[in-house]
PATOR-176609 format. One record per atom (N, C-alpha, C): atom name; x, y, z; residue in one letter; residue number from 1. Coordinates in steps of 0.1 Angstrom, whole numbers, plus 5000, padded with zeros to 4 digits. Example, Ala and Ser with C-alpha at 12.3 -4.5 7.8 and 13.67 -1.06 7.14 Angstrom:
2
@atom = N u = 5132 v = 4943 w = 5078 rest = A nr = 1
@atom = CA u = 5123 v = 4955 w = 5078 rest = A nr = 1
@atom = C u = 5132 v = 4967 w = 5078 rest = A nr = 1
@atom = N u = 5128 v = 4978 w = 5071 rest = S nr = 2
@atom = CA u = 5137 v = 4989 w = 5071 rest = S nr = 2
@atom = C u = 5129 v = 5000 w = 5079 rest = S nr = 2
***
This chain:
110
@atom = N u = 3872 v = 3310 w = 5218 rest = R nr = 1
@atom = CA u = 3871 v = 3303 w = 5208 rest = R nr = 1
@atom = C u = 3867 v = 3289 w = 5209 rest = R nr = 1
@atom = N u = 3872 v = 3283 w = 5219 rest = P nr = 2
@atom = CA u = 3868 v = 3268 w = 5220 rest = P nr = 2
@atom = C u = 3853 v = 3266 w = 5220 rest = P nr = 2
@atom = N u = 3847 v = 3276 w = 5228 rest = I nr = 3
@atom = CA u = 3831 v = 3275 w = 5229 rest = I nr = 3
@atom = C u = 3825 v = 3278 w = 5216 rest = I nr = 3
@atom = N u = 3831 v = 3287 w = 5209 rest = T nr = 4
@atom = CA u = 3825 v = 3291 w = 5196 rest = T nr = 4
@atom = C u = 3828 v = 3283 w = 5184 rest = T nr = 4
@atom = N u = 3841 v = 3278 w = 5181 rest = Y nr = 5
@atom = CA u = 3846 v = 3270 w = 5171 rest = Y nr = 5
@atom = C u = 3851 v = 3255 w = 5173 rest = Y nr = 5
@atom = N u = 3848 v = 3252 w = 5187 rest = Q nr = 6
@atom = CA u = 3855 v = 3240 w = 5193 rest = Q nr = 6
@atom = C u = 3869 v = 3237 w = 5190 rest = Q nr = 6
@atom = N u = 3876 v = 3249 w = 5191 rest = S nr = 7
@atom = CA u = 3891 v = 3250 w = 5189 rest = S nr = 7
@atom = C u = 3897 v = 3241 w = 5201 rest = S nr = 7
@atom = N u = 3909 v = 3234 w = 5196 rest = Q nr = 8
@atom = CA u = 3915 v = 3226 w = 5207 rest = Q nr = 8
@atom = C u = 3930 v = 3231 w = 5209 rest = Q nr = 8
@atom = N u = 3933 v = 3235 w = 5220 rest = Y nr = 9
@atom = CA u = 3947 v = 3241 w = 5222 rest = Y nr = 9
@atom = C u = 3956 v = 3231 w = 5230 rest = Y nr = 9
@atom = N u = 3970 v = 3234 w = 5229 rest = I nr = 10
@atom = CA u = 3979 v = 3226 w = 5239 rest = I nr = 10
@atom = C u = 3985 v = 3237 w = 5246 rest = I nr = 10
@atom = N u = 3988 v = 3233 w = 5259 rest = A nr = 11
@atom = CA u = 3995 v = 3241 w = 5270 rest = A nr = 11
@atom = C u = 4006 v = 3234 w = 5275 rest = A nr = 11
@atom = N u = 4018 v = 3241 w = 5278 rest = V nr = 12
@atom = CA u = 4029 v = 3236 w = 5285 rest = V nr = 12
@atom = C u = 4033 v = 3245 w = 5296 rest = V nr = 12
@atom = N u = 4039 v = 3240 w = 5307 rest = V nr = 13
@atom = CA u = 4046 v = 3250 w = 5317 rest = V nr = 13
@atom = C u = 4060 v = 3250 w = 5311 rest = V nr = 13
@atom = N u = 4064 v = 3261 w = 5306 rest = A nr = 14
@atom = CA u = 4077 v = 3263 w = 5299 rest = A nr = 14
@atom = C u = 4089 v = 3261 w = 5309 rest = A nr = 14
@atom = N u = 4087 v = 3264 w = 5321 rest = N nr = 15
@atom = CA u = 4099 v = 3262 w = 5330 rest = N nr = 15
@atom = C u = 4100 v = 3250 w = 5338 rest = N nr = 15
@atom = N u = 4088 v = 3240 w = 5333 rest = K nr = 16
@atom = CA u = 4090 v = 3227 w = 5340 rest = K nr = 16
@atom = C u = 4086 v = 3217 w = 5328 rest = K nr = 16
@atom = N u = 4094 v = 3218 w = 5319 rest = M nr = 17
@atom = CA u = 4092 v = 3209 w = 5307 rest = M nr = 17
@atom = C u = 4095 v = 3194 w = 5311 rest = M nr = 17
@atom = N u = 4104 v = 3193 w = 5319 rest = S nr = 18
@atom = CA u = 4109 v = 3178 w = 5322 rest = S nr = 18
@atom = C u = 4103 v = 3173 w = 5335 rest = S nr = 18
@atom = N u = 4093 v = 3182 w = 5340 rest = A nr = 19
@atom = CA u = 4085 v = 3177 w = 5353 rest = A nr = 19
@atom = C u = 4072 v = 3168 w = 5349 rest = A nr = 19
@atom = N u = 4069 v = 3158 w = 5357 rest = P nr = 20
@atom = CA u = 4058 v = 3150 w = 5353 rest = P nr = 20
@atom = C u = 4044 v = 3159 w = 5353 rest = P nr = 20
@atom = N u = 4036 v = 3152 w = 5345 rest = N nr = 21
@atom = CA u = 4022 v = 3161 w = 5344 rest = N nr = 21
@atom = C u = 4015 v = 3154 w = 5354 rest = N nr = 21
@atom = N u = 4014 v = 3161 w = 5367 rest = A nr = 22
@atom = CA u = 4008 v = 3153 w = 5378 rest = A nr = 22
@atom = C u = 3995 v = 3158 w = 5382 rest = A nr = 22
@atom = N u = 3990 v = 3169 w = 5375 rest = E nr = 23
@atom = CA u = 3977 v = 3174 w = 5378 rest = E nr = 23
@atom = C u = 3968 v = 3175 w = 5366 rest = E nr = 23
@atom = N u = 3954 v = 3173 w = 5367 rest = T nr = 24
@atom = CA u = 3945 v = 3175 w = 5357 rest = T nr = 24
@atom = C u = 3938 v = 3187 w = 5360 rest = T nr = 24
@atom = N u = 3939 v = 3197 w = 5352 rest = V nr = 25
@atom = CA u = 3935 v = 3213 w = 5354 rest = V nr = 25
@atom = C u = 3927 v = 3217 w = 5342 rest = V nr = 25
@atom = N u = 3920 v = 3228 w = 5345 rest = T nr = 26
@atom = CA u = 3913 v = 3236 w = 5334 rest = T nr = 26
@atom = C u = 3920 v = 3249 w = 5334 rest = T nr = 26
@atom = N u = 3923 v = 3254 w = 5322 rest = V nr = 27
@atom = CA u = 3931 v = 3267 w = 5319 rest = V nr = 27
@atom = C u = 3918 v = 3275 w = 5314 rest = V nr = 27
@atom = N u = 3917 v = 3285 w = 5321 rest = A nr = 28
@atom = CA u = 3907 v = 3296 w = 5318 rest = A nr = 28
@atom = C u = 3912 v = 3309 w = 5316 rest = A nr = 28
@atom = N u = 3903 v = 3317 w = 5311 rest = G nr = 29
@atom = CA u = 3908 v = 3332 w = 5309 rest = G nr = 29
@atom = C u = 3903 v = 3340 w = 5321 rest = G nr = 29
@atom = N u = 3905 v = 3353 w = 5322 rest = K nr = 30
@atom = CA u = 3901 v = 3361 w = 5334 rest = K nr = 30
@atom = C u = 3888 v = 3367 w = 5333 rest = K nr = 30
@atom = N u = 3880 v = 3365 w = 5323 rest = H nr = 31
@atom = CA u = 3868 v = 3370 w = 5322 rest = H nr = 31
@atom = C u = 3858 v = 3361 w = 5330 rest = H nr = 31
@atom = N u = 3848 v = 3366 w = 5339 rest = C nr = 32
@atom = CA u = 3839 v = 3358 w = 5347 rest = C nr = 32
@atom = C u = 3828 v = 3352 w = 5337 rest = C nr = 32
@atom = N u = 3831 v = 3344 w = 5328 rest = E nr = 33
@atom = CA u = 3820 v = 3338 w = 5320 rest = E nr = 33
@atom = C u = 3822 v = 3322 w = 5319 rest = E nr = 33
@atom = N u = 3814 v = 3314 w = 5316 rest = S nr = 34
@atom = CA u = 3814 v = 3301 w = 5315 rest = S nr = 34
@atom = C u = 3821 v = 3298 w = 5301 rest = S nr = 34
@atom = N u = 3821 v = 3306 w = 5291 rest = G nr = 35
@atom = CA u = 3828 v = 3304 w = 5279 rest = G nr = 35
@atom = C u = 3843 v = 3308 w = 5279 rest = G nr = 35
@atom = N u = 3847 v = 3313 w = 5289 rest = D nr = 36
@atom = CA u = 3862 v = 3319 w = 5288 rest = D nr = 36
@atom = C u = 3871 v = 3306 w = 5294 rest = D nr = 36
@atom = N u = 3869 v = 3298 w = 5287 rest = V nr = 37
@atom = CA u = 3877 v = 3284 w = 5290 rest = V nr = 37
@atom = C u = 3885 v = 3281 w = 5279 rest = V nr = 37
@atom = N u = 3899 v = 3280 w = 5281 rest = L nr = 38
@atom = CA u = 3907 v = 3276 w = 5269 rest = L nr = 38
@atom = C u = 3910 v = 3260 w = 5267 rest = L nr = 38
@atom = N u = 3911 v = 3254 w = 5278 rest = I nr = 39
@atom = CA u = 3914 v = 3240 w = 5278 rest = I nr = 39
@atom = C u = 3909 v = 3233 w = 5290 rest = I nr = 39
@atom = N u = 3902 v = 3222 w = 5287 rest = K nr = 40
@atom = CA u = 3895 v = 3216 w = 5299 rest = K nr = 40
@atom = C u = 3902 v = 3202 w = 5303 rest = K nr = 40
@atom = N u = 3905 v = 3198 w = 5312 rest = D nr = 41
@atom = CA u = 3911 v = 3185 w = 5317 rest = D nr = 41
@atom = C u = 3924 v = 3183 w = 5311 rest = D nr = 41
@atom = N u = 3934 v = 3192 w = 5312 rest = I nr = 42
@atom = CA u = 3947 v = 3189 w = 5306 rest = I nr = 42
@atom = C u = 3956 v = 3186 w = 5319 rest = I nr = 42
@atom = N u = 3964 v = 3177 w = 5313 rest = K nr = 43
@atom = CA u = 3974 v = 3173 w = 5325 rest = K nr = 43
@atom = C u = 3987 v = 3181 w = 5322 rest = K nr = 43
@atom = N u = 3990 v = 3188 w = 5335 rest = L nr = 44
@atom = CA u = 4001 v = 3197 w = 5336 rest = L nr = 44
@atom = C u = 4009 v = 3193 w = 5349 rest = L nr = 44
@atom = N u = 4022 v = 3199 w = 5348 rest = P nr = 45
@atom = CA u = 4029 v = 3197 w = 5362 rest = P nr = 45
@atom = C u = 4022 v = 3207 w = 5371 rest = P nr = 45
@atom = N u = 4026 v = 3205 w = 5383 rest = S nr = 46
@atom = CA u = 4021 v = 3212 w = 5395 rest = S nr = 46
@atom = C u = 4023 v = 3227 w = 5392 rest = S nr = 46
@atom = N u = 4016 v = 3237 w = 5391 rest = C nr = 47
@atom = CA u = 4019 v = 3250 w = 5390 rest = C nr = 47
@atom = C u = 4019 v = 3260 w = 5402 rest = C nr = 47
@atom = N u = 4027 v = 3270 w = 5403 rest = E nr = 48
@atom = CA u = 4028 v = 3280 w = 5414 rest = E nr = 48
@atom = C u = 4031 v = 3294 w = 5407 rest = E nr = 48
@atom = N u = 4029 v = 3305 w = 5415 rest = P nr = 49
@atom = CA u = 4031 v = 3318 w = 5410 rest = P nr = 49
@atom = C u = 4046 v = 3318 w = 5405 rest = P nr = 49
@atom = N u = 4046 v = 3325 w = 5394 rest = G nr = 50
@atom = CA u = 4060 v = 3326 w = 5386 rest = G nr = 50
@atom = C u = 4063 v = 3316 w = 5376 rest = G nr = 50
@atom = N u = 4056 v = 3306 w = 5376 rest = D nr = 51
@atom = CA u = 4057 v = 3297 w = 5364 rest = D nr = 51
@atom = C u = 4052 v = 3302 w = 5352 rest = D nr = 51
@atom = N u = 4055 v = 3298 w = 5339 rest = C nr = 52
@atom = CA u = 4053 v = 3304 w = 5326 rest = C nr = 52
@atom = C u = 4044 v = 3293 w = 5318 rest = C nr = 52
@atom = N u = 4032 v = 3295 w = 5318 rest = L nr = 53
@atom = CA u = 4022 v = 3286 w = 5311 rest = L nr = 53
@atom = C u = 4022 v = 3293 w = 5296 rest = L nr = 53
@atom = N u = 4023 v = 3283 w = 5286 rest = V nr = 54
@atom = CA u = 4024 v = 3286 w = 5274 rest = V nr = 54
@atom = C u = 4012 v = 3279 w = 5266 rest = V nr = 54
@atom = N u = 4002 v = 3286 w = 5260 rest = V nr = 55
@atom = CA u = 3993 v = 3282 w = 5253 rest = V nr = 55
@atom = C u = 3995 v = 3286 w = 5238 rest = V nr = 55
@atom = N u = 3997 v = 3277 w = 5228 rest = T nr = 56
@atom = CA u = 4000 v = 3280 w = 5215 rest = T nr = 56
@atom = C u = 3988 v = 3282 w = 5206 rest = T nr = 56
@atom = N u = 3989 v = 3290 w = 5196 rest = A nr = 57
@atom = CA u = 3980 v = 3293 w = 5186 rest = A nr = 57
@atom = C u = 3965 v = 3296 w = 5192 rest = A nr = 57
@atom = N u = 3963 v = 3306 w = 5199 rest = T nr = 58
@atom = CA u = 3953 v = 3308 w = 5207 rest = T nr = 58
@atom = C u = 3941 v = 3315 w = 5201 rest = T nr = 58
@atom = N u = 3941 v = 3318 w = 5188 rest = G nr = 59
@atom = CA u = 3930 v = 3324 w = 5182 rest = G nr = 59
@atom = C u = 3924 v = 3336 w = 5189 rest = G nr = 59
@atom = N u = 3914 v = 3338 w = 5195 rest = A nr = 60
@atom = CA u = 3910 v = 3352 w = 5201 rest = A nr = 60
@atom = C u = 3919 v = 3356 w = 5211 rest = A nr = 60
@atom = N u = 3925 v = 3347 w = 5216 rest = Y nr = 61
@atom = CA u = 3936 v = 3352 w = 5227 rest = Y nr = 61
@atom = C u = 3950 v = 3356 w = 5220 rest = Y nr = 61
@atom = N u = 3950 v = 3357 w = 5208 rest = N nr = 62
@atom = CA u = 3960 v = 3361 w = 5199 rest = N nr = 62
@atom = C u = 3959 v = 3376 w = 5198 rest = N nr = 62
@atom = N u = 3970 v = 3384 w = 5198 rest = Y nr = 63
@atom = CA u = 3969 v = 3399 w = 5198 rest = Y nr = 63
@atom = C u = 3960 v = 3404 w = 5186 rest = Y nr = 63
@atom = N u = 3960 v = 3398 w = 5175 rest = S nr = 64
@atom = CA u = 3953 v = 3403 w = 5164 rest = S nr = 64
@atom = C u = 3939 v = 3402 w = 5164 rest = S nr = 64
@atom = N u = 3933 v = 3395 w = 5173 rest = M nr = 65
@atom = CA u = 3918 v = 3393 w = 5176 rest = M nr = 65
@atom = C u = 3916 v = 3397 w = 5188 rest = M nr = 65
@atom = N u = 3924 v = 3402 w = 5197 rest = A nr = 66
@atom = CA u = 3922 v = 3407 w = 5210 rest = A nr = 66
@atom = C u = 3912 v = 3419 w = 5210 rest = A nr = 66
@atom = N u = 3905 v = 3420 w = 5221 rest = S nr = 67
@atom = CA u = 3897 v = 3432 w = 5223 rest = S nr = 67
@atom = C u = 3899 v = 3438 w = 5237 rest = S nr = 67
@atom = N u = 3893 v = 3448 w = 5238 rest = N nr = 68
@atom = CA u = 3893 v = 3455 w = 5255 rest = N nr = 68
@atom = C u = 3879 v = 3450 w = 5260 rest = N nr = 68
@atom = N u = 3874 v = 3437 w = 5258 rest = Y nr = 69
@atom = CA u = 3861 v = 3432 w = 5264 rest = Y nr = 69
@atom = C u = 3862 v = 3434 w = 5279 rest = Y nr = 69
@atom = N u = 3852 v = 3441 w = 5286 rest = N nr = 70
@atom = CA u = 3850 v = 3442 w = 5300 rest = N nr = 70
@atom = C u = 3861 v = 3454 w = 5304 rest = N nr = 70
@atom = N u = 3867 v = 3461 w = 5293 rest = R nr = 71
@atom = CA u = 3876 v = 3471 w = 5297 rest = R nr = 71
@atom = C u = 3889 v = 3464 w = 5304 rest = R nr = 71
@atom = N u = 3893 v = 3453 w = 5299 rest = V nr = 72
@atom = CA u = 3906 v = 3448 w = 5303 rest = V nr = 72
@atom = C u = 3915 v = 3450 w = 5294 rest = V nr = 72
@atom = N u = 3929 v = 3455 w = 5298 rest = P nr = 73
@atom = CA u = 3939 v = 3459 w = 5290 rest = P nr = 73
@atom = C u = 3945 v = 3446 w = 5283 rest = P nr = 73
@atom = N u = 3948 v = 3447 w = 5271 rest = R nr = 74
@atom = CA u = 3955 v = 3437 w = 5263 rest = R nr = 74
@atom = C u = 3970 v = 3434 w = 5269 rest = R nr = 74
@atom = N u = 3974 v = 3421 w = 5270 rest = P nr = 75
@atom = CA u = 3987 v = 3418 w = 5275 rest = P nr = 75
@atom = C u = 3998 v = 3422 w = 5264 rest = P nr = 75
@atom = N u = 4011 v = 3421 w = 5270 rest = A nr = 76
@atom = CA u = 4020 v = 3423 w = 5259 rest = A nr = 76
@atom = C u = 4023 v = 3411 w = 5251 rest = A nr = 76
@atom = N u = 4028 v = 3413 w = 5238 rest = A nr = 77
@atom = CA u = 4031 v = 3402 w = 5230 rest = A nr = 77
@atom = C u = 4046 v = 3399 w = 5230 rest = A nr = 77
@atom = N u = 4050 v = 3388 w = 5233 rest = V nr = 78
@atom = CA u = 4063 v = 3383 w = 5234 rest = V nr = 78
@atom = C u = 4067 v = 3372 w = 5224 rest = V nr = 78
@atom = N u = 4078 v = 3376 w = 5216 rest = L nr = 79
@atom = CA u = 4083 v = 3367 w = 5206 rest = L nr = 79
@atom = C u = 4094 v = 3358 w = 5213 rest = L nr = 79
@atom = N u = 4093 v = 3345 w = 5214 rest = V nr = 80
@atom = CA u = 4102 v = 3336 w = 5220 rest = V nr = 80
@atom = C u = 4108 v = 3328 w = 5208 rest = V nr = 80
@atom = N u = 4122 v = 3326 w = 5209 rest = G nr = 81
@atom = CA u = 4130 v = 3319 w = 5199 rest = G nr = 81
@atom = C u = 4144 v = 3318 w = 5202 rest = G nr = 81
@atom = N u = 4151 v = 3308 w = 5198 rest = N nr = 82
@atom = CA u = 4166 v = 3306 w = 5200 rest = N nr = 82
@atom = C u = 4171 v = 3310 w = 5215 rest = N nr = 82
@atom = N u = 4163 v = 3307 w = 5224 rest = G nr = 83
@atom = CA u = 4165 v = 3309 w = 5239 rest = G nr = 83
@atom = C u = 4163 v = 3323 w = 5243 rest = G nr = 83
@atom = N u = 4158 v = 3331 w = 5235 rest = E nr = 84
@atom = CA u = 4154 v = 3347 w = 5239 rest = E nr = 84
@atom = C u = 4140 v = 3348 w = 5240 rest = E nr = 84
@atom = N u = 4137 v = 3358 w = 5247 rest = A nr = 85
@atom = CA u = 4123 v = 3362 w = 5248 rest = A nr = 85
@atom = C u = 4123 v = 3379 w = 5247 rest = A nr = 85
@atom = N u = 4116 v = 3384 w = 5237 rest = N nr = 86
@atom = CA u = 4116 v = 3398 w = 5235 rest = N nr = 86
@atom = C u = 4100 v = 3403 w = 5233 rest = N nr = 86
@atom = N u = 4099 v = 3415 w = 5242 rest = V nr = 87
@atom = CA u = 4085 v = 3421 w = 5240 rest = V nr = 87
@atom = C u = 4086 v = 3428 w = 5228 rest = V nr = 87
@atom = N u = 4076 v = 3424 w = 5220 rest = I nr = 88
@atom = CA u = 4075 v = 3430 w = 5206 rest = I nr = 88
@atom = C u = 4062 v = 3439 w = 5206 rest = I nr = 88
@atom = N u = 4053 v = 3439 w = 5217 rest = I nr = 89
@atom = CA u = 4041 v = 3450 w = 5218 rest = I nr = 89
@atom = C u = 4039 v = 3452 w = 5234 rest = I nr = 89
@atom = N u = 4040 v = 3463 w = 5238 rest = Q nr = 90
@atom = CA u = 4040 v = 3466 w = 5252 rest = Q nr = 90
@atom = C u = 4025 v = 3462 w = 5257 rest = Q nr = 90
@atom = N u = 4024 v = 3457 w = 5269 rest = R nr = 91
@atom = CA u = 4009 v = 3457 w = 5274 rest = R nr = 91
@atom = C u = 4006 v = 3469 w = 5277 rest = R nr = 91
@atom = N u = 3989 v = 3469 w = 5274 rest = E nr = 92
@atom = CA u = 3981 v = 3480 w = 5277 rest = E nr = 92
@atom = C u = 3981 v = 3484 w = 5293 rest = E nr = 92
@atom = N u = 3978 v = 3495 w = 5295 rest = T nr = 93
@atom = CA u = 3975 v = 3500 w = 5309 rest = T nr = 93
@atom = C u = 3959 v = 3504 w = 5309 rest = T nr = 93
@atom = N u = 3955 v = 3505 w = 5323 rest = Y nr = 94
@atom = CA u = 3941 v = 3511 w = 5322 rest = Y nr = 94
@atom = C u = 3942 v = 3527 w = 5318 rest = Y nr = 94
@atom = N u = 3952 v = 3535 w = 5319 rest = Q nr = 95
@atom = CA u = 3953 v = 3547 w = 5314 rest = Q nr = 95
@atom = C u = 3951 v = 3546 w = 5300 rest = Q nr = 95
@atom = N u = 3957 v = 3537 w = 5292 rest = D nr = 96
@atom = CA u = 3957 v = 3534 w = 5278 rest = D nr = 96
@atom = C u = 3942 v = 3534 w = 5273 rest = D nr = 96
@atom = N u = 3936 v = 3526 w = 5280 rest = L nr = 97
@atom = CA u = 3920 v = 3523 w = 5278 rest = L nr = 97
@atom = C u = 3913 v = 3537 w = 5280 rest = L nr = 97
@atom = N u = 3915 v = 3545 w = 5289 rest = L nr = 98
@atom = CA u = 3908 v = 3556 w = 5293 rest = L nr = 98
@atom = C u = 3912 v = 3570 w = 5285 rest = L nr = 98
@atom = N u = 3922 v = 3569 w = 5279 rest = Q nr = 99
@atom = CA u = 3928 v = 3582 w = 5274 rest = Q nr = 99
@atom = C u = 3919 v = 3588 w = 5262 rest = Q nr = 99
@atom = N u = 3911 v = 3580 w = 5256 rest = K nr = 100
@atom = CA u = 3904 v = 3585 w = 5245 rest = K nr = 100
@atom = C u = 3889 v = 3588 w = 5250 rest = K nr = 100
@atom = N u = 3886 v = 3586 w = 5262 rest = D nr = 101
@atom = CA u = 3871 v = 3588 w = 5268 rest = D nr = 101
@atom = C u = 3870 v = 3601 w = 5270 rest = D nr = 101
@atom = N u = 3859 v = 3607 w = 5268 rest = R nr = 102
@atom = CA u = 3855 v = 3619 w = 5270 rest = R nr = 102
@atom = C u = 3840 v = 3620 w = 5275 rest = R nr = 102
@atom = N u = 3840 v = 3629 w = 5285 rest = L nr = 103
@atom = CA u = 3825 v = 3632 w = 5290 rest = L nr = 103
@atom = C u = 3821 v = 3645 w = 5286 rest = L nr = 103
@atom = N u = 3808 v = 3647 w = 5281 rest = P nr = 104
@atom = CA u = 3802 v = 3659 w = 5278 rest = P nr = 104
@atom = C u = 3804 v = 3668 w = 5289 rest = P nr = 104
@atom = N u = 3807 v = 3680 w = 5286 rest = E nr = 105
@atom = CA u = 3808 v = 3692 w = 5297 rest = E nr = 105
@atom = C u = 3795 v = 3692 w = 5307 rest = E nr = 105
@atom = N u = 3783 v = 3690 w = 5300 rest = R nr = 106
@atom = CA u = 3771 v = 3692 w = 5307 rest = R nr = 106
@atom = C u = 3769 v = 3681 w = 5320 rest = R nr = 106
@atom = N u = 3777 v = 3669 w = 5317 rest = L nr = 107
@atom = CA u = 3777 v = 3659 w = 5328 rest = L nr = 107
@atom = C u = 3787 v = 3661 w = 5339 rest = L nr = 107
@atom = N u = 3798 v = 3670 w = 5335 rest = L nr = 108
@atom = CA u = 3806 v = 3674 w = 5345 rest = L nr = 108
@atom = C u = 3804 v = 3685 w = 5355 rest = L nr = 108
@atom = N u = 3794 v = 3692 w = 5352 rest = N nr = 109
@atom = CA u = 3788 v = 3704 w = 5359 rest = N nr = 109
@atom = C u = 3777 v = 3699 w = 5371 rest = N nr = 109
@atom = N u = 3773 v = 3687 w = 5372 rest = N nr = 110
@atom = CA u = 3763 v = 3683 w = 5380 rest = N nr = 110
@atom = C u = 3768 v = 3679 w = 5394 rest = N nr = 110
***
């Protein structure tokens, strides 16, 4: 959405809210495209595996606008509030993506 609509997003590292914003980074999606960038040049605390990056109001990255572009499964949807986090939609698996695919019999016999 940023490349299409010039949307601007805010991100925080939820488990480091009191840490100093020490690094300038770009937050990008997992698709190998120049347009798959959510936020350029944002200052965030130093991140490491296991940290929880929260990007609010994400438009196309929101579940209601998500697609299986490049056959990538959609992530889980998590509702956070009052100190609790609950999965409200389970993440998709590759099996979920493939379960409706069908090959014509004529292609299976070659």
